C-alpha positions, 0 to 999 in steps of 0.5 A: 511514495509520491512525497519522495518522488516530489523531493527527488528521492525516488524515481517511479520508473527506476528499478526497485534494485536501485534502492534495495540492492538485495531485492531479487526473485527466483528469476534474477533478470526479471527482478531487475526489471521491476520498477517502483511504479510496477509495484504501486500499480500492482503490475510487478508480475507477482501473484499469489499463484506464484508465491502463497506468502499468507501460508508461509511463516510470517516475517517481522520486519519489512527488510525480512519480507524483502529477503523471503521474496527471493523464493518468489517467482513471477506469473507475468511479465513486469508491467503487462498484467494487474495482480493485487498482491500484498507484497508489492506494498511491503517492498514499497515500505522498505523502500521508504525505510531506506530512502528516508532513513526512518522506519515506515511507521515513523515516516507515516507519523511525521509526514502524513499522520501529524500534518493531517492531525490524525491523533488517533492513528499509528502504524504497526508492523505486526498484529501483536504490536497493533494490539499492544499499542491500540487502546481499543479495537473495533470487533471485526466481522466476516460475512457467510451466506449474507450473514455477518459474524464476528471474527478474530483479527488475523495474526502476524505481519502487517508491513506496508500493505496494511497495519494502519490503526485508525478511527473514522474521523481521522480517515475522513482527513485522508479523504479530505486531502484526496478530494482537495488536490492534496491540500488539508487546511493550510497544508499542501502534502502533495501536488495536484498532479501527484493526487491526479497520478494516484488516481489514474490507472495505467493507460496501457492496461485494462485495469481499474487499479490506480495507485492504491485506488480502485477507480469505478464510474457510476452513473456514467451520464453525469460522470460521477467517479468513485475512488475506493481504497482496497481493504483486506478486512475493513477492521481499520 
């Protein structure tokens, strides 16, 4: 998203409807107030309490996800509260598609995976697609009473909130980018200012969530900061 901001194609504080005129909710007035920044910070006012998307029939495209959300209701005023809610990033994926005229997976490949030399990484919109394209996928584990046990990957829609199938080596390249002010080897994918913005939670909220990262302080005396991505299942 911030790559598209840097080239002037997206305004973080513009309403989502500027890019997706079809975007709406049960409260159409509130829908008009939700901005791109709200979605990135998970402060749109959505939560699972207003729309239990995991228990509904799953879409197969990002456009269909946006359409289904017309039945969602807000549980808070946009910009006022943090609620982690997967569809926020699904809508952002659709914004990327519309603004870039590429599928979300193709945009990631051409603008992120290829410049970062992530040759073992791709994005899938559905779990069926992921299983068909992956040469091998690690077995996932869940915990019950502190005991790990194998579990099948959930089927259905992955969209913009998950769906990146990768390796530890490739993901290390993402961490290099974030710890090196947006630069990987000789390639500058984002400005240092954009990287800093991604790592900074909204100042007006008591939230540790920035734009895709939880920010926590450890050993406060020496100022160590850990930037941690939120993972639904840890099976990437």
